C-alpha positions as CSV (number, residue, x, y, z in Angstrom):
1,X,-27.6,-55.5,-15.1
2,X,-30.6,-53.1,-14.7
3,X,-31.3,-51.0,-17.8
4,X,-33.5,-47.9,-17.3
5,X,-36.5,-48.2,-19.7
6,X,-35.8,-44.7,-20.9
7,X,-32.8,-46.0,-22.7
8,X,-34.3,-48.7,-24.9
9,X,-36.9,-47.5,-27.3
10,X,-38.1,-48.3,-30.8
11,X,-37.1,-45.7,-33.5
12,X,-40.7,-45.4,-34.4
13,X,-41.6,-45.0,-30.7
14,X,-39.8,-41.7,-30.1
15,X,-41.0,-38.3,-31.3
16,X,-38.8,-38.1,-34.4
17,X,-38.9,-34.3,-34.6
18,X,-37.1,-34.1,-31.3
19,X,-34.2,-36.3,-32.1
20,X,-31.2,-36.8,-34.4
21,X,-30.5,-40.5,-35.0
22,X,-26.9,-41.5,-35.3
23,X,-26.0,-44.9,-36.7
24,X,-22.7,-46.5,-35.7
25,X,-20.7,-49.5,-36.7
26,X,-18.9,-51.0,-33.7
27,X,-16.7,-54.0,-32.9
28,X,-16.5,-55.2,-29.4
29,X,-14.7,-58.0,-27.5
30,X,-16.7,-61.2,-27.5
31,X,-17.7,-60.8,-23.9
32,X,-18.9,-57.2,-24.2
33,X,-22.7,-56.7,-23.6
34,X,-23.9,-54.7,-26.5
35,X,-26.8,-53.2,-24.6
36,X,-24.4,-51.9,-21.9
37,X,-22.0,-50.6,-24.6
38,X,-24.8,-48.8,-26.4
39,X,-26.2,-47.3,-23.2
40,X,-22.8,-46.0,-22.3
41,X,-22.6,-44.1,-25.6
42,X,-26.1,-42.6,-25.0
43,X,-25.1,-41.5,-21.5
44,X,-21.6,-40.3,-22.4
45,X,-22.8,-38.1,-25.2
46,X,-25.7,-36.5,-23.3
47,X,-26.0,-36.4,-19.5
48,X,-22.4,-37.8,-19.3
49,X,-22.4,-39.2,-15.8
50,X,-21.6,-42.8,-14.8
51,X,-22.9,-42.3,-11.2
52,X,-26.0,-40.4,-10.0
53,X,-25.5,-36.7,-9.3
54,X,-28.0,-34.4,-7.7
55,X,-28.7,-32.3,-10.8
56,X,-29.7,-35.3,-12.9
57,X,-33.4,-35.3,-12.1
58,X,-36.0,-37.4,-13.9
59,X,-37.0,-34.3,-15.7
60,X,-33.5,-33.7,-17.0
61,X,-33.1,-37.3,-18.1
62,X,-36.4,-37.3,-19.9
63,X,-35.6,-34.1,-21.8
64,X,-31.8,-34.6,-22.5
65,X,-30.8,-38.2,-22.3
66,X,-29.9,-40.2,-25.4
67,X,-32.0,-43.2,-26.4
68,X,-30.8,-46.5,-27.8
69,X,-33.2,-47.1,-30.7
70,X,-31.5,-50.1,-32.3
71,X,-28.9,-52.8,-31.7
72,X,-28.2,-55.2,-34.6
73,X,-25.5,-57.9,-34.5
74,X,-23.9,-59.0,-37.7
75,X,-23.9,-62.0,-38.0
76,X,-26.9,-62.3,-35.6
77,X,-25.7,-64.8,-33.0
78,X,-28.4,-66.2,-30.8
79,X,-26.9,-69.4,-29.5
80,X,-23.5,-69.8,-27.9
81,X,-20.7,-68.0,-29.7
82,X,-18.3,-70.1,-31.7
83,X,-14.8,-70.3,-30.2
84,X,-13.5,-68.7,-33.4
85,X,-15.3,-65.4,-32.6
86,X,-12.9,-63.0,-30.9
87,X,-14.8,-59.8,-31.7
88,X,-18.5,-59.1,-32.3
89,X,-19.9,-56.6,-34.8
90,X,-22.9,-54.4,-34.2
91,X,-24.9,-51.6,-35.8
92,X,-26.0,-49.4,-33.0
93,X,-28.5,-46.5,-33.4
94,X,-28.7,-43.7,-30.8
95,X,-31.3,-40.9,-30.8
96,X,-29.9,-37.6,-29.5
97,X,-32.3,-34.8,-28.4
98,X,-32.0,-31.9,-30.9
99,X,-32.4,-29.5,-27.9
100,X,-29.0,-30.6,-26.7
101,X,-27.4,-29.4,-29.9
102,X,-29.0,-26.5,-31.8
103,X,-28.7,-25.9,-35.5
104,X,-24.9,-25.9,-35.7
105,X,-22.2,-28.3,-36.7
106,X,-19.7,-27.7,-33.8
107,X,-22.1,-29.0,-31.2
108,X,-23.6,-31.6,-33.5
109,X,-20.3,-33.3,-34.1
110,X,-19.4,-32.9,-30.4
111,X,-22.6,-34.7,-29.5
112,X,-22.6,-37.6,-32.1
113,X,-18.8,-38.2,-32.2
114,X,-17.1,-36.3,-29.4
115,X,-15.6,-38.4,-26.6
116,X,-16.8,-41.7,-28.0
117,X,-14.4,-41.2,-30.9
118,X,-11.8,-42.6,-28.4
119,X,-13.8,-45.7,-27.8
120,X,-11.9,-48.0,-30.1
121,X,-13.6,-49.6,-33.0
122,X,-16.5,-47.2,-33.4
123,X,-17.4,-45.5,-36.7
124,X,-20.2,-43.0,-37.3
125,X,-22.0,-44.2,-40.4
126,X,-25.0,-41.9,-40.8
127,X,-27.1,-39.1,-39.3
128,X,-30.8,-38.7,-39.7
129,X,-32.3,-35.3,-39.1
130,X,-35.8,-34.2,-38.3
131,X,-37.5,-32.1,-41.0
132,X,-37.9,-29.1,-38.6
133,X,-34.2,-29.3,-37.9
134,X,-33.2,-29.4,-41.6
135,X,-35.4,-26.3,-42.2
136,X,-33.0,-24.3,-40.1
137,X,-30.2,-24.9,-42.7
138,X,-30.3,-23.1,-46.0
139,X,-28.4,-25.8,-47.9
140,X,-26.8,-25.0,-51.3
141,X,-27.6,-21.6,-52.6
142,X,-27.2,-22.6,-56.2
143,X,-26.9,-26.4,-56.3
144,X,-27.1,-28.4,-59.5
145,X,-29.7,-26.4,-61.3
146,X,-28.3,-23.0,-60.2
147,X,-24.8,-23.9,-61.5
148,X,-26.4,-25.0,-64.8
149,X,-28.3,-21.8,-65.1
150,X,-25.2,-19.7,-64.5
151,X,-23.4,-21.5,-67.3
152,X,-26.4,-21.8,-69.6
153,X,-25.7,-25.5,-70.0
154,X,-28.7,-27.8,-69.3
155,X,-28.2,-31.0,-71.4
156,X,-24.8,-32.5,-70.8
157,X,-22.2,-33.3,-68.1
158,X,-20.1,-30.3,-67.1
159,X,-16.3,-30.3,-67.4
160,X,-13.8,-29.1,-64.8
161,X,-10.1,-28.6,-64.8
162,X,-7.7,-28.3,-61.9
163,X,-4.9,-25.9,-62.4
164,X,-1.6,-27.7,-62.5
165,X,1.1,-27.6,-61.2
166,X,-0.5,-27.4,-57.8
167,X,1.8,-24.7,-56.4
168,X,4.4,-22.2,-57.7
169,X,2.5,-20.4,-60.4
170,X,2.3,-16.6,-60.3
171,X,-1.0,-14.8,-60.7
172,X,0.0,-14.0,-64.3
173,X,1.0,-17.6,-65.1
174,X,-2.3,-18.9,-63.6
175,X,-4.2,-16.5,-65.8
176,X,-2.3,-17.6,-68.9
177,X,-3.1,-21.2,-68.2
178,X,-6.7,-20.5,-67.3
179,X,-7.1,-18.8,-70.7
180,X,-6.0,-22.0,-72.6
181,X,-8.1,-24.2,-70.4
182,X,-11.2,-22.1,-70.9
183,X,-10.6,-21.8,-74.6
184,X,-10.7,-25.6,-74.9
185,X,-14.3,-25.7,-73.6
186,X,-13.9,-26.3,-69.9
187,X,-16.9,-25.1,-68.0
188,X,-15.4,-24.8,-64.5
189,X,-11.7,-24.2,-63.6
190,X,-10.5,-24.6,-60.0
191,X,-7.6,-23.5,-58.0
192,X,-5.6,-26.3,-56.5
193,X,-6.3,-26.9,-52.8
194,X,-2.7,-25.9,-52.1
195,X,-3.1,-22.5,-53.6
196,X,-5.0,-19.8,-51.6
197,X,-3.5,-16.5,-50.7
198,X,0.2,-17.1,-50.7
199,X,2.8,-14.4,-51.2
200,X,3.9,-15.8,-54.5
201,X,0.3,-15.7,-55.8
202,X,-1.9,-13.3,-53.8
203,X,-5.6,-14.0,-54.1
204,X,-6.8,-10.6,-55.4
205,X,-4.0,-10.5,-58.0
206,X,-4.9,-14.0,-59.1
207,X,-8.6,-13.2,-59.4
208,X,-7.8,-10.1,-61.6
209,X,-5.5,-12.0,-63.9
210,X,-7.7,-15.1,-64.2
211,X,-11.0,-13.2,-64.7
212,X,-9.4,-11.1,-67.4
213,X,-8.1,-14.3,-69.1
214,X,-11.4,-16.2,-69.0
215,X,-13.4,-13.2,-70.1
216,X,-11.2,-13.1,-73.2
217,X,-11.6,-16.9,-73.7
218,X,-15.4,-16.8,-73.2
219,X,-15.7,-14.1,-75.9
220,X,-13.8,-16.4,-78.3
221,X,-15.6,-19.6,-77.5
222,X,-19.1,-18.1,-77.0
223,X,-19.6,-19.8,-73.6
224,X,-19.2,-18.9,-70.0
225,X,-16.6,-20.2,-67.6
226,X,-16.6,-20.3,-63.8
227,X,-13.4,-20.2,-61.9
228,X,-13.5,-21.4,-58.2
229,X,-10.9,-19.4,-56.3
230,X,-9.6,-21.0,-53.1
231,X,-10.3,-18.6,-50.2
232,X,-9.2,-21.1,-47.5
233,X,-7.7,-19.2,-44.6
234,X,-7.9,-18.8,-40.8
235,X,-11.5,-18.3,-39.7
236,X,-11.1,-14.6,-38.9
237,X,-10.0,-13.9,-42.5
238,X,-12.2,-16.2,-44.6
239,X,-15.3,-14.0,-45.1
240,X,-13.0,-11.0,-46.0
241,X,-11.2,-13.3,-48.5
242,X,-14.5,-14.2,-50.1
243,X,-15.6,-10.5,-50.4
244,X,-12.3,-9.3,-51.7
245,X,-12.3,-12.1,-54.3
246,X,-15.9,-11.2,-55.4
247,X,-15.1,-7.5,-55.5
248,X,-12.1,-8.3,-57.8
249,X,-14.5,-10.2,-60.1
250,X,-14.6,-13.8,-58.9
251,X,-17.6,-15.7,-60.1
252,X,-17.1,-18.8,-57.9
253,X,-15.2,-19.8,-54.8
254,X,-13.7,-22.9,-53.3
255,X,-13.0,-23.9,-49.7
256,X,-11.0,-26.8,-48.1
257,X,-14.2,-27.7,-46.2
258,X,-12.9,-29.7,-43.2
259,X,-9.8,-27.6,-42.7
260,X,-11.9,-24.5,-42.2
261,X,-14.8,-26.3,-40.5
262,X,-18.4,-26.9,-41.4
263,X,-19.7,-23.9,-39.5
264,X,-17.3,-21.6,-41.4
265,X,-18.4,-23.1,-44.7
266,X,-22.0,-22.6,-43.7
267,X,-21.4,-19.0,-42.8
268,X,-20.1,-18.3,-46.3
269,X,-22.8,-20.2,-48.0
270,X,-25.6,-18.5,-46.1
271,X,-24.1,-15.0,-46.4
272,X,-26.3,-12.9,-48.8
273,X,-23.3,-10.9,-49.9
274,X,-21.5,-14.0,-51.1
275,X,-23.8,-14.7,-54.1
276,X,-21.6,-17.1,-56.1
277,X,-21.3,-20.9,-56.1
278,X,-18.9,-22.6,-53.7
279,X,-17.0,-25.8,-54.3
280,X,-16.1,-28.1,-51.5
281,X,-12.6,-29.7,-51.6
282,X,-12.1,-33.0,-49.7
283,X,-8.8,-32.2,-47.9
284,X,-8.5,-33.9,-44.5
285,X,-11.6,-36.0,-45.1
286,X,-9.5,-39.1,-45.5
287,X,-8.2,-38.7,-41.9
288,X,-11.7,-39.0,-40.7
289,X,-13.2,-41.5,-43.2
290,X,-10.7,-44.0,-44.5
291,X,-10.4,-46.1,-41.3
292,X,-12.4,-49.3,-41.4
293,X,-13.2,-49.0,-37.7
294,X,-13.2,-45.4,-36.6
295,X,-14.1,-41.8,-37.6
296,X,-17.1,-41.4,-39.8
297,X,-18.3,-42.6,-43.2
298,X,-17.1,-41.0,-46.3
299,X,-20.7,-40.3,-47.2
300,X,-21.0,-38.0,-44.2
301,X,-17.5,-36.4,-44.5
302,X,-17.6,-35.9,-48.3
303,X,-21.2,-35.4,-49.2
304,X,-24.0,-35.2,-46.6
305,X,-22.5,-32.8,-44.1
306,X,-20.9,-30.4,-46.7
307,X,-24.2,-30.4,-48.6
308,X,-26.1,-29.5,-45.4
309,X,-23.5,-26.7,-44.8
310,X,-24.6,-25.2,-48.2
311,X,-21.8,-26.0,-50.6
312,X,-22.9,-26.2,-54.2
313,X,-20.6,-28.8,-55.6
314,X,-18.0,-31.2,-54.2
315,X,-15.0,-33.1,-55.5
316,X,-15.2,-36.8,-55.0
317,X,-12.2,-39.1,-55.2
318,X,-12.8,-41.8,-57.8
319,X,-11.7,-45.5,-58.0
320,X,-10.3,-44.7,-61.5
321,X,-6.9,-43.2,-60.6
322,X,-4.4,-42.7,-57.9
323,X,-6.5,-43.1,-54.8
324,X,-7.6,-46.5,-53.4
325,X,-11.3,-45.5,-53.4
326,X,-13.8,-48.4,-53.8
327,X,-16.6,-48.2,-56.4
328,X,-19.2,-48.7,-53.7
329,X,-18.0,-45.7,-51.7
330,X,-17.8,-43.6,-54.9
331,X,-21.4,-44.4,-56.0
332,X,-22.8,-43.9,-52.5
333,X,-21.0,-40.6,-52.2
334,X,-22.4,-39.3,-55.4
335,X,-26.0,-40.3,-54.6
336,X,-25.7,-38.6,-51.2
337,X,-25.0,-35.4,-53.0
338,X,-27.9,-35.7,-55.5
339,X,-30.7,-37.6,-53.8
340,X,-33.9,-35.7,-52.8
341,X,-33.5,-34.4,-49.2
342,X,-36.4,-32.3,-48.0
343,X,-35.6,-28.5,-48.4
344,X,-31.8,-29.1,-49.1
345,X,-31.0,-28.7,-52.8
346,X,-28.8,-31.3,-54.5
347,X,-25.1,-30.5,-54.9
348,X,-23.2,-31.4,-58.0
349,X,-20.6,-34.2,-57.7
350,X,-17.2,-33.6,-59.3
351,X,-15.3,-37.0,-59.6
352,X,-11.6,-36.6,-60.0
353,X,-8.2,-38.0,-59.2
354,X,-6.8,-39.6,-62.4
355,X,-9.8,-38.9,-64.7
356,X,-9.2,-38.9,-68.4
357,X,-11.3,-38.7,-71.6
358,X,-11.5,-42.5,-71.4
359,X,-13.8,-42.3,-68.4
360,X,-16.6,-40.2,-70.0
361,X,-18.8,-43.2,-71.0
362,X,-18.4,-44.8,-67.6
363,X,-19.4,-41.6,-65.7
364,X,-22.3,-40.9,-68.1
365,X,-23.7,-44.4,-67.6
366,X,-23.5,-44.0,-63.9
367,X,-24.8,-40.5,-63.4
368,X,-26.3,-39.2,-66.6
369,X,-25.9,-35.5,-67.2
370,X,-25.7,-34.3,-63.6
371,X,-22.0,-34.8,-63.0
372,X,-19.0,-32.5,-63.3
373,X,-16.1,-34.5,-64.9
374,X,-13.0,-33.3,-63.3
375,X,-9.5,-33.6,-64.8
376,X,-6.1,-32.1,-64.2
377,X,-3.5,-33.7,-66.3
378,X,-6.1,-35.0,-68.7
379,X,-6.6,-31.5,-69.9
380,X,-3.3,-29.7,-69.2
381,X,-1.2,-32.7,-69.9
382,X,-2.8,-33.5,-73.3
383,X,-0.1,-34.3,-75.9
384,X,-1.4,-31.5,-78.1
385,X,-1.7,-29.0,-75.3
386,X,-4.2,-27.6,-72.8
387,X,-6.6,-26.2,-75.4
388,X,-6.7,-29.6,-77.1
389,X,-7.2,-31.3,-73.8
390,X,-10.4,-29.4,-73.2
391,X,-11.6,-30.0,-76.7
392,X,-11.0,-33.7,-76.4
393,X,-13.2,-33.9,-73.4
394,X,-16.0,-31.9,-75.0
395,X,-15.8,-34.0,-78.1
396,X,-16.1,-37.1,-76.1
397,X,-19.0,-35.7,-73.9
398,X,-21.0,-34.5,-76.9
399,X,-20.5,-37.9,-78.7
400,X,-21.6,-40.0,-75.7
401,X,-24.6,-37.8,-74.9
402,X,-25.7,-38.3,-78.6
403,X,-25.5,-42.1,-78.1
404,X,-22.1,-42.8,-79.7
405,X,-19.2,-44.7,-78.1
406,X,-15.8,-43.1,-77.6
407,X,-14.4,-45.6,-80.1
408,X,-16.9,-44.5,-82.7
409,X,-16.3,-40.8,-81.9
410,X,-12.5,-41.3,-82.5
411,X,-13.3,-42.4,-86.1
412,X,-14.5,-38.8,-86.9
413,X,-11.7,-36.7,-88.3
414,X,-13.1,-33.7,-86.6
415,X,-12.3,-35.3,-83.2
416,X,-8.6,-35.5,-83.6
417,X,-8.0,-34.2,-80.1
418,X,-10.2,-36.9,-78.6
419,X,-8.4,-39.6,-80.7
420,X,-5.0,-38.3,-79.5
421,X,-6.2,-38.6,-75.8
422,X,-7.6,-42.1,-76.3
423,X,-4.5,-43.2,-78.1
424,X,-2.4,-41.9,-75.1
425,X,-4.5,-43.1,-72.2
426,X,-7.1,-45.5,-73.4
427,X,-10.8,-46.1,-72.5
428,X,-11.9,-47.2,-69.0
429,X,-12.0,-51.0,-68.8
430,X,-9.1,-51.4,-71.2
431,X,-5.6,-52.2,-70.0
432,X,-4.0,-48.8,-70.7
433,X,-6.0,-46.8,-68.2
434,X,-5.5,-49.4,-65.5
435,X,-1.8,-49.0,-66.0
436,X,-2.2,-45.4,-64.7
437,X,-2.8,-46.7,-61.2
């Protein structure tokens, strides 16, 4: 088989500022030639022809054709394949010309995962962008430090609560619950992903009731509370939803990122009239990321691409509760949100999904202060009520930041709310919390 030399290049042999490099994990039948397979991806996602056509001149190929810049077999067979090997596993890296794509997500995803998403066991693991390409994206407007500055909290993990039940509350009921949650010391409260602008709880009505409630709670507790209102809607309505919410007093927003699309999320984040932080919710990401063999990595779906789109914080599913999330995926996800990345600010990770007061030490040891501990039932379902649920978290956070353990903090009579939560649900690593799964 003849391979045009334009296909096979070293990653350090191309002009890096002209290419986005996509890394794929693939499994092929044992008799598949990996070089032929990789070249087929490079062609399909760029010039797209399997036979010569008149318009595909050498100049077009040089400017627009994808390059194979890496093929790595794992394990790395060199001699004859053992009979037991039915499929082979490869890491394949393809460089795509940025001129084919432009600074947008719709064509980026079409290029790196479009038709080849039907090629069987192929999973997009990572994307590497040229610095000049990244500079065309604003990234998070607030990011980690901006959220801290808004709240006036610099030296501890932040605390989030999800309003529960997920659906069915009126605007007034949501406000009443938000008051209790805020009064307990929660820094950021969020709408559930299933509540947006439904007839039983219109967005603007909810904003007015909730902001009135948390303003009263903030006056009592002497702290500020952000509330992320879910503005998810059809594309033609989403900017209007954001502006209507802000006009009604909203101090933060939330979107179901992949159901609205990355370009829509970026539109909101880069709009100068939308000058409040935006939370990314992970709806639909599992459909793209949980397969072992297809779709894309959870790091791309949950962290890297939403961060590039400009969202300021993001919920991460954790391995602690009801979702089968591995610890490795959890840690990699979090660091993809916080690691230095040229001009793109860090976004703040918000691990949730079964989090209780008993996870505070575990999360602080992993991430230090730059994490938003997210809990639904751990606050609202506290045996002593929602106010006590927030207080229990704050008591535990303050104790751990000062160097105490949760067990030690429970011995302090002033921390009765924390002790009640630990008695009910336990500490991570002990049997009781594992029983929650």
